[in-house]
C-alpha positions in Angstrom: 5.9 3.7 -1.7 5.8 -0.1 -1.9 8.8 -1.9 -0.6 9.3 -5.6 -1.2 11.4 -8.2 0.6 13.8 -10.1 -1.6 13.2 -13.8 -1.0 13.1 -17.2 -2.6 9.4 -16.9 -2.8 8.7 -19.5 -0.1 9.1 -19.7 3.6 8.5 -22.4 6.2 5.2 -22.3 8.2 3.5 -24.5 10.8 0.4 -25.5 8.8 -2.7 -27.2 10.2 -2.9 -30.5 8.2 -6.0 -32.0 9.9 -6.6 -34.6 12.5 -5.4 -32.3 15.3 -1.9 -32.0 13.8 0.5 -29.3 12.5 3.3 -29.9 10.1 6.0 -27.6 8.7 5.4 -26.8 5.0 6.8 -24.3 2.6 4.3 -21.6 1.8 4.5 -18.6 -0.5 5.9 -15.4 1.0 2.9 -13.0 0.9 2.9 -9.8 -1.1 1.1 -6.8 0.6 -1.9 -5.4 -1.2 -2.3 -1.6 -1.6 -3.5 -1.0 1.9 -1.5 -3.7 3.6 1.9 -4.1 5.3 4.3 -7.0 5.1 5.5 -7.9 8.6 8.5 -10.0 9.5 7.5 -11.9 12.6 9.9 -11.5 15.5 7.9 -13.5 18.1 4.6 -15.4 18.1 2.9 -16.8 21.2 0.8 -20.0 21.3 -2.6 -18.9 22.5 -5.4 -21.0 24.0 -7.3 -20.3 20.9 -4.6 -21.9 18.8 -4.7 -25.0 21.0 -8.5 -25.3 20.7 -8.4 -24.9 17.0 -6.0 -27.8 16.7 -7.0 -30.1 19.4 -10.7 -29.7 18.8 -10.1 -29.7 15.0 -11.9 -26.4 14.2 -9.1 -25.1 11.9 -9.4 -25.9 8.2 -6.5 -27.8 6.8 -4.0 -25.4 5.2 -4.5 -22.8 7.9 -1.5 -21.1 9.5 -2.4 -20.2 13.0 -0.9 -17.6 15.4 -2.5 -14.3 16.1 -0.5 -13.1 19.2 2.7 -11.8 17.6 5.1 -8.9 17.3 7.2 -8.0 14.3 8.9 -5.5 12.1 7.4 -3.7 9.1 9.3 -5.2 6.1 7.1 -3.9 3.2 4.3 -1.5 2.5 1.5 -1.3 0.0 1.3 1.7 -2.3 -1.6 3.3 -0.4 -0.1 3.0 3.1 0.8 6.2 4.9 2.1 6.7 8.4 4.3 3.7 8.6 8.0 3.1 7.8 10.1 0.1 7.1 11.6 -1.1 10.4 8.8 0.0 12.7 8.1 -2.5 15.5 4.4 -3.5 15.5 1.7 -5.7 16.8 -1.8 -6.3 15.3 -5.1 -5.2 16.7 -6.8 -8.6 16.3 -10.3 -7.3 17.0 -11.1 -4.4 14.7 -14.4 -2.7 15.4 -16.8 -0.9 13.2 -16.0 2.5 14.7 -19.7 3.4 14.9 -21.5 1.3 17.5 -21.8 2.2 21.1 -18.9 0.0 22.2 -16.5 1.4 19.6 -17.4 5.0 20.4 -16.5 4.2 24.0 -13.1 2.9 22.9 -14.0 -0.8 23.3 -13.7 -2.3 19.8 -13.0 -5.8 21.3 -16.8 -5.9 22.1 -18.0 -4.2 18.9 -21.7 -4.8 18.4 -21.3 -4.9 14.6 -18.0 -6.8 14.2 -17.9 -9.6 11.7 -16.6 -12.9 13.2 -13.0 -13.7 12.8 -12.6 -16.6 10.4 -10.1 -18.8 12.2 -10.9 -21.6 9.7 -8.9 -20.0 7.0 -6.7 -17.8 9.1 -3.2 -16.8 7.8 -1.4 -16.3 11.0 2.2 -15.9 12.3 3.5 -19.4 12.8 5.8 -18.4 9.9 8.2 -15.7 9.0 6.1 -13.1 7.1 2.4 -12.1 7.2 0.5 -9.4 5.4 -2.1 -7.4 7.4 -4.2 -4.3 6.9 -1.9 -1.4 7.8 -4.8 0.4 9.6 -4.8 -2.4 12.2 -1.2 -2.1 13.2 -0.2 -0.7 16.6 3.3 0.7 17.2 5.3 -1.0 19.9 6.7 1.6 22.4 10.4 1.9 22.8 10.2 0.9 26.4 8.7 -2.5 25.6 10.7 -5.4 24.2 9.4 -7.0 21.0 9.3 -10.3 22.8 7.0 -8.8 25.5 4.9 -7.0 22.9 3.9 -10.4 21.4 1.9 -11.0 24.5 -0.1 -7.8 24.4 -2.8 -8.6 22.0 -4.1 -5.0 22.0 -7.8 -4.3 21.9 
């Protein structure tokens, strides 16, 4: 069952504006697709990748960076099963194909068939809400704080 977050329709985000700079802009609150979850970001780290994308000017203007985060499920697409509103989660940032030798050995971070991550148009967590494929969510164990979970970047 889909659940939506009531909002004004916009939220602040740290947006890459070019020339090695970020600026806070209002961006639309995303709406989850059928197989996606809407996540309210609790904590987001600043990774070396984020720094390189800004300092070395790899990011495309308009990108919202931030891929090391933890948050709370705030909405679910109609086709999502196995998750509930309020679940504490992180994202597996490196989905594998599930078929290659590395994936079959439980190492999707070195998948031989994985498509490259498009950090040039990345919609990350330097904001309040993100939508992500629900199949890539990882539940945060009760014994781990949400703040600490933002540092896990599971693979």
